[in-house]
C-alpha positions, 0 to 999 in steps of 0.5 A: 457505489463508492470507490475504494482505494489503498493508500500508503503513508510514505512516512510510515512504510519501512519496506518490510514486505508484510503486505506481500507476505500477507497477500500470498498467505491469504490467497495461497499463491506462489511467489510467481503470482505476485499481486503486490510489489514493493518498489524502492525509491532511493536512496538519495540525498534531499536537503542534506538528508539521505532518504529512501521510500518504499511504495507498495503497488498492486499488480494486475493480478490483484483482486482488490475490488472483491473486498468489502472489508480491509484486504489482507495486505492492509491487515498484515501491515504492522505499522498501519502504513496501508490505508483502506478507504472510500473516496471521502476518507481518501480525500481526507488522508490526501489533504492532511499534510502527510506524504501519501501515495495511491496504491490502487483504486477500484 
C-alpha cells in the first residue's frame, strides 16, 4: 500500500487556523485534544524582507492513517495550502520549486 502524506505550501499558508477548526469540528473534540497545531516561525528579516511562516503539524492524536480521501484539515483550508497526496504526488510537489513542508506521513 502506498504511503500518504500531508504537505503544506509555505508560500500559501497564512496561519488562519482553518485546518485546526475543521479537525476539531469534524471529530467533535475539545481544544485540549488538539490533533493539529500551527507553528509560527518568525518574523525575521531575510534578504531585507520581513518574513513569517506558518507550519501546521499533526500531533500524536492525529488519526490520519484512517482516511482514504482528503481529511478534514485539508478540506477546511480555504487557500488549498494543505495537500493530501501519495508518494508519487509528494515527490512531484517537493520537486516543483515551491517551499513545501511535510506535515505527516502515514
